[in-house]
BALOBA-1460 file (C-alpha; in Angstrom, 3 decimals):
// residues 145
<rec num="1" residu="x" x="-7.584" y="-142.762" z="-68.839"/>
<rec num="2" residu="x" x="-6.953" y="-140.377" z="-65.935"/>
<rec num="3" residu="x" x="-9.826" y="-138.895" z="-63.961"/>
<rec num="4" residu="x" x="-11.194" y="-135.710" z="-65.517"/>
<rec num="5" residu="x" x="-10.260" y="-132.291" z="-64.206"/>
<rec num="6" residu="x" x="-13.507" y="-130.799" z="-62.905"/>
<rec num="7" residu="x" x="-13.577" y="-127.033" z="-62.664"/>
<rec num="8" residu="x" x="-16.385" y="-124.896" z="-61.274"/>
<rec num="9" residu="x" x="-16.664" y="-121.347" z="-62.629"/>
<rec num="10" residu="x" x="-18.822" y="-119.385" z="-60.191"/>
<rec num="11" residu="x" x="-20.301" y="-115.914" z="-60.053"/>
<rec num="12" residu="x" x="-21.369" y="-115.903" z="-63.706"/>
<rec num="13" residu="x" x="-23.914" y="-113.131" z="-64.387"/>
<rec num="14" residu="x" x="-25.028" y="-114.459" z="-67.792"/>
<rec num="15" residu="x" x="-24.244" y="-118.196" z="-68.127"/>
<rec num="16" residu="x" x="-25.255" y="-118.438" z="-71.821"/>
<rec num="17" residu="x" x="-23.066" y="-115.482" z="-72.847"/>
<rec num="18" residu="x" x="-20.179" y="-116.774" z="-70.715"/>
<rec num="19" residu="x" x="-20.548" y="-120.244" z="-72.254"/>
<rec num="20" residu="x" x="-20.526" y="-118.766" z="-75.765"/>
<rec num="21" residu="x" x="-17.289" y="-116.848" z="-75.054"/>
<rec num="22" residu="x" x="-15.684" y="-119.948" z="-73.475"/>
<rec num="23" residu="x" x="-16.737" y="-122.091" z="-76.442"/>
<rec num="24" residu="x" x="-15.380" y="-119.568" z="-78.957"/>
<rec num="25" residu="x" x="-11.942" y="-119.797" z="-77.317"/>
<rec num="26" residu="x" x="-12.096" y="-123.603" z="-77.079"/>
<rec num="27" residu="x" x="-13.058" y="-123.974" z="-80.742"/>
<rec num="28" residu="x" x="-10.329" y="-121.530" z="-81.806"/>
<rec num="29" residu="x" x="-7.874" y="-123.845" z="-80.040"/>
<rec num="30" residu="x" x="-9.174" y="-126.814" z="-82.029"/>
<rec num="31" residu="x" x="-11.239" y="-128.411" z="-79.263"/>
<rec num="32" residu="x" x="-14.474" y="-130.317" z="-79.597"/>
<rec num="33" residu="x" x="-16.878" y="-129.740" z="-76.695"/>
<rec num="34" residu="x" x="-19.963" y="-131.501" z="-75.362"/>
<rec num="35" residu="x" x="-22.346" y="-128.969" z="-73.754"/>
<rec num="36" residu="x" x="-24.736" y="-130.385" z="-71.162"/>
<rec num="37" residu="x" x="-27.776" y="-128.871" z="-69.480"/>
<rec num="38" residu="x" x="-31.537" y="-128.745" z="-69.349"/>
<rec num="39" residu="x" x="-33.446" y="-128.337" z="-72.630"/>
<rec num="40" residu="x" x="-34.244" y="-124.729" z="-71.671"/>
<rec num="41" residu="x" x="-30.614" y="-123.840" z="-70.955"/>
<rec num="42" residu="x" x="-29.424" y="-125.548" z="-74.128"/>
<rec num="43" residu="x" x="-32.039" y="-123.679" z="-76.176"/>
<rec num="44" residu="x" x="-30.822" y="-120.366" z="-74.718"/>
<rec num="45" residu="x" x="-27.224" y="-121.252" z="-75.539"/>
<rec num="46" residu="x" x="-28.216" y="-122.422" z="-79.025"/>
<rec num="47" residu="x" x="-29.646" y="-118.962" z="-79.695"/>
<rec num="48" residu="x" x="-26.583" y="-117.282" z="-78.170"/>
<rec num="49" residu="x" x="-24.227" y="-119.272" z="-80.417"/>
<rec num="50" residu="x" x="-25.902" y="-117.825" z="-83.508"/>
<rec num="51" residu="x" x="-24.962" y="-114.285" z="-82.441"/>
<rec num="52" residu="x" x="-21.786" y="-114.905" z="-80.407"/>
<rec num="53" residu="x" x="-19.460" y="-114.249" z="-83.321"/>
<rec num="54" residu="x" x="-19.809" y="-111.092" z="-85.408"/>
<rec num="55" residu="x" x="-18.741" y="-113.012" z="-88.529"/>
<rec num="56" residu="x" x="-21.442" y="-115.655" z="-88.208"/>
<rec num="57" residu="x" x="-22.187" y="-118.286" z="-85.654"/>
<rec num="58" residu="x" x="-20.250" y="-120.916" z="-83.738"/>
<rec num="59" residu="x" x="-20.814" y="-124.285" z="-85.480"/>
<rec num="60" residu="x" x="-22.876" y="-126.547" z="-83.251"/>
<rec num="61" residu="x" x="-25.454" y="-129.295" z="-83.360"/>
<rec num="62" residu="x" x="-27.825" y="-131.212" z="-81.105"/>
<rec num="63" residu="x" x="-26.341" y="-134.553" z="-80.099"/>
<rec num="64" residu="x" x="-27.809" y="-137.276" z="-77.930"/>
<rec num="65" residu="x" x="-28.443" y="-141.000" z="-77.852"/>
<rec num="66" residu="x" x="-31.248" y="-140.705" z="-80.409"/>
<rec num="67" residu="x" x="-29.716" y="-137.922" z="-82.524"/>
<rec num="68" residu="x" x="-28.339" y="-138.544" z="-85.979"/>
<rec num="69" residu="x" x="-24.560" y="-138.861" z="-86.107"/>
<rec num="70" residu="x" x="-24.532" y="-136.797" z="-89.293"/>
<rec num="71" residu="x" x="-22.121" y="-133.921" z="-88.884"/>
<rec num="72" residu="x" x="-20.791" y="-134.929" z="-85.461"/>
<rec num="73" residu="x" x="-17.329" y="-135.723" z="-86.799"/>
<rec num="74" residu="x" x="-16.876" y="-132.222" z="-88.231"/>
<rec num="75" residu="x" x="-18.876" y="-130.083" z="-85.779"/>
<rec num="76" residu="x" x="-16.914" y="-128.814" z="-82.764"/>
<rec num="77" residu="x" x="-19.794" y="-128.080" z="-80.350"/>
<rec num="78" residu="x" x="-22.336" y="-130.730" z="-79.382"/>
<rec num="79" residu="x" x="-25.382" y="-129.608" z="-77.381"/>
<rec num="80" residu="x" x="-27.412" y="-132.245" z="-75.579"/>
<rec num="81" residu="x" x="-28.415" y="-134.237" z="-72.580"/>
<rec num="82" residu="x" x="-27.352" y="-137.712" z="-71.572"/>
<rec num="83" residu="x" x="-24.912" y="-140.023" z="-73.309"/>
<rec num="84" residu="x" x="-24.006" y="-139.954" z="-76.975"/>
<rec num="85" residu="x" x="-23.197" y="-142.760" z="-79.360"/>
<rec num="86" residu="x" x="-19.650" y="-143.018" z="-80.629"/>
<rec num="87" residu="x" x="-16.625" y="-141.007" z="-79.607"/>
<rec num="88" residu="x" x="-17.740" y="-137.921" z="-77.716"/>
<rec num="89" residu="x" x="-15.536" y="-134.830" z="-77.313"/>
<rec num="90" residu="x" x="-12.956" y="-134.875" z="-74.491"/>
<rec num="91" residu="x" x="-14.179" y="-131.548" z="-73.066"/>
<rec num="92" residu="x" x="-17.546" y="-130.975" z="-71.426"/>
<rec num="93" residu="x" x="-19.181" y="-127.697" z="-70.494"/>
<rec num="94" residu="x" x="-22.059" y="-128.059" z="-68.045"/>
<rec num="95" residu="x" x="-24.783" y="-125.478" z="-67.601"/>
<rec num="96" residu="x" x="-26.004" y="-127.253" z="-64.447"/>
<rec num="97" residu="x" x="-28.794" y="-129.709" z="-63.947"/>
<rec num="98" residu="x" x="-29.953" y="-132.551" z="-61.793"/>
<rec num="99" residu="x" x="-27.386" y="-135.182" z="-62.754"/>
<rec num="100" residu="x" x="-23.651" y="-135.446" z="-63.246"/>
<rec num="101" residu="x" x="-22.537" y="-135.835" z="-66.859"/>
<rec num="102" residu="x" x="-23.104" y="-139.266" z="-68.371"/>
<rec num="103" residu="x" x="-19.900" y="-141.031" z="-69.438"/>
<rec num="104" residu="x" x="-18.018" y="-138.824" z="-66.955"/>
<rec num="105" residu="x" x="-14.789" y="-140.823" z="-67.164"/>
<rec num="106" residu="x" x="-14.562" y="-140.270" z="-70.937"/>
<rec num="107" residu="x" x="-13.904" y="-136.536" z="-70.472"/>
<rec num="108" residu="x" x="-10.473" y="-135.029" z="-69.943"/>
<rec num="109" residu="x" x="-11.957" y="-131.828" z="-68.502"/>
<rec num="110" residu="x" x="-15.401" y="-130.754" z="-67.299"/>
<rec num="111" residu="x" x="-16.240" y="-127.096" z="-66.694"/>
<rec num="112" residu="x" x="-19.312" y="-126.325" z="-64.608"/>
<rec num="113" residu="x" x="-20.799" y="-122.841" z="-65.034"/>
<rec num="114" residu="x" x="-22.636" y="-121.530" z="-61.971"/>
<rec num="115" residu="x" x="-24.813" y="-118.418" z="-62.153"/>
<rec num="116" residu="x" x="-25.158" y="-115.726" z="-59.503"/>
<rec num="117" residu="x" x="-28.772" y="-116.226" z="-58.389"/>
<rec num="118" residu="x" x="-29.491" y="-118.303" z="-55.277"/>
<rec num="119" residu="x" x="-31.068" y="-121.208" z="-57.189"/>
<rec num="120" residu="x" x="-27.996" y="-121.502" z="-59.440"/>
<rec num="121" residu="x" x="-25.654" y="-121.278" z="-56.449"/>
<rec num="122" residu="x" x="-27.600" y="-124.019" z="-54.632"/>
<rec num="123" residu="x" x="-27.507" y="-126.184" z="-57.771"/>
<rec num="124" residu="x" x="-23.742" y="-125.624" z="-57.970"/>
<rec num="125" residu="x" x="-23.237" y="-126.640" z="-54.329"/>
<rec num="126" residu="x" x="-25.265" y="-129.809" z="-54.873"/>
<rec num="127" residu="x" x="-23.278" y="-130.700" z="-57.986"/>
<rec num="128" residu="x" x="-19.974" y="-130.047" z="-56.187"/>
<rec num="129" residu="x" x="-21.018" y="-132.484" z="-53.439"/>
<rec num="130" residu="x" x="-22.212" y="-135.035" z="-56.009"/>
<rec num="131" residu="x" x="-18.782" y="-134.994" z="-57.670"/>
<rec num="132" residu="x" x="-17.139" y="-135.449" z="-54.260"/>
<rec num="133" residu="x" x="-19.433" y="-138.385" z="-53.428"/>
<rec num="134" residu="x" x="-18.507" y="-139.916" z="-56.810"/>
<rec num="135" residu="x" x="-14.825" y="-139.758" z="-55.851"/>
<rec num="136" residu="x" x="-13.746" y="-136.659" z="-57.772"/>
<rec num="137" residu="x" x="-12.016" y="-133.541" z="-56.420"/>
<rec num="138" residu="x" x="-13.531" y="-130.519" z="-58.145"/>
<rec num="139" residu="x" x="-11.604" y="-127.256" z="-58.364"/>
<rec num="140" residu="x" x="-12.987" y="-123.747" z="-57.995"/>
<rec num="141" residu="x" x="-12.235" y="-120.750" z="-60.197"/>
<rec num="142" residu="x" x="-14.085" y="-117.482" z="-60.003"/>
<rec num="143" residu="x" x="-15.324" y="-116.650" z="-63.470"/>
<rec num="144" residu="x" x="-13.447" y="-113.914" z="-65.247"/>
<rec num="145" residu="x" x="-15.632" y="-111.316" z="-66.932"/>
C-alpha cells in the first residue's frame, strides 16, 4: 500500500463544525472515516454530528480496541482513539492530539484539522514535524469556510 496523503487544514475557527461539514461530504461520497482526537474533542464532535444535518444526524459510533464491532461494518463514521480491531476505514480525520494516528500506513488519506488559537497552532506544528520525522511529507491547505 502506498504512503498516505497527509493534509493539514489550518485556520479553522470551529474545528467540530468544520469536521462535521467535511464528514457530511465524505459520507455523501460513500466514504468511511475514522475520526481521531482527545475524548473531549470527540465528545464535542459527537454532539455536533447529531445536529449537523437538518434531516437528522450523521451516522457514527465509538470505535476502539475495546469497543464492540457491532455496527462498524455499516456505520460510515468511527469516532475513537488508538487502533481498532478489524478493517478500519481508509480515511482518517484528526482533531489533533499528542500522538500520530495508530495504524498510520493503513490509511489512504489523513486530514489534520488545526484551529486558530495559539495552542491549536502549536499542536499542529508539532504534529507536522512528527509526520516529517516519521518519513511522511504532509501537505498544507488553508481551510475553506
